[in-house]
C-alpha positions, 0 to 999 in steps of 0.5 A, a space after each residue: 477320388 479315393 475313400 480316404 480322401 472323400 472321409 477326410 474331406 467330410 471331416 473338415 466340412 464337419 469341423 468347418 461348420 462347427 466353427 463359430 457357434 455362439 457361446 452366449 446363446 440367449 440374452 444375459 440378464 445383467 441389470 446394470 449392463 447396457 444393450 445395444 438395440 435399434 430403439 436405444 442406439 438406432 442400429 440395424 444389425 442388417 450388414 447394409 445400414 452403417 451401425 458405427 455410431 450407434 455401437 460407439 455411443 453405447 461403448 461411450 455411455 458404458 465409460 461414462 456411467 458408473 458400474 455400467 461397463 458391460 455393453 451387449 450386442 445381439 446377433 446380426 450383422 453390423 456394418 462399420 465404416 470407421 474405427 470403433 474405440 474400446 475405452 478402458 474397462 468397457 467389455 463388448 459381449 455378443 449373444 444369440 443363436 448365432 454370433 454377432 459380427 462387425 463387418 467391414 464392407 468391400 473397399 470401405 475408405 480409409 482401409 486402402 493406403 495405411 494400416 487402419 483398425 475395425 476396433 481399437 482398444 484405448 488407454 483413456 476415456 476421450 470426452 470430445 472428438 475421438 482422436 485420429 489414428 497416426 503413423 509417423 516415420 522416425 528419423 532413421 527412415 523407419 515407420 515409427 508407429 504412434 497411435 494416439 491414445 493407445 492402451 498400455 500396461 496400465 489398461 485393465 478390464 477391457 474385453 471383447 467377446 463372442 462377436 466375429 470380425 468380417 473384412 471384405 475385399 478391397 481393404 488390403 490395410 485393415 486390421 481387426 482388432 488392436 489390443 495393446 492392454 494388460 491385466 484381466 483384458 481379453 479376446 475370446 470366442 471370435 472368428 476372423 474373416 479376413 479375406 485379403 486384409 492386413 490381420 486379425 489382431 495387431 499387438 494382442 495382450 494378456 489373454 486371447 481364447 478360442 479365436 480362429 483366423 480365416 485368410 489375411 496376410 497375418 493372423 
């Protein structure tokens, strides 16, 4: 192997290991924020236990409480088994010496046969059962995707930052985030480790900053 190739390989290795550095390395102090902890929301963050319900509960609480629209997620690997709904105006922000990650384990049911999301930015708060995601076929025979409660140009102030998305094998129809929102909404400081999944983002709106995509059929 030539010295040039060795030097390039070393550079790529160095750059690759520099990606994914946590943007918020310490716990941010906000008396009005909601902090996802094992004590408050029964999450484990070990990559094994199902943390979907605990994370959704924290987001629900933020959406229902005036002036409490920021949710902080500490470092860890949070396994989810179904879509997490981000209600309008809620901002989910990770912190710690390493970024927290939302993890879809290999062969998670519901992510094999039709497009399905890990995180879905919604257009309105839902009280009661969370709506199912639908895909309908149009009269012309094409696929007319119509997702219940989708975000819209009127959805403001929703965001997700400093949290990675990781999709295991056997989830070919998985998508990391659906983010069809509008002004003052954003995704920032995220790595999407997609493997053989469908995509990292579907219908992203407004701002996206410092995002990196690895694998997947689409970024």
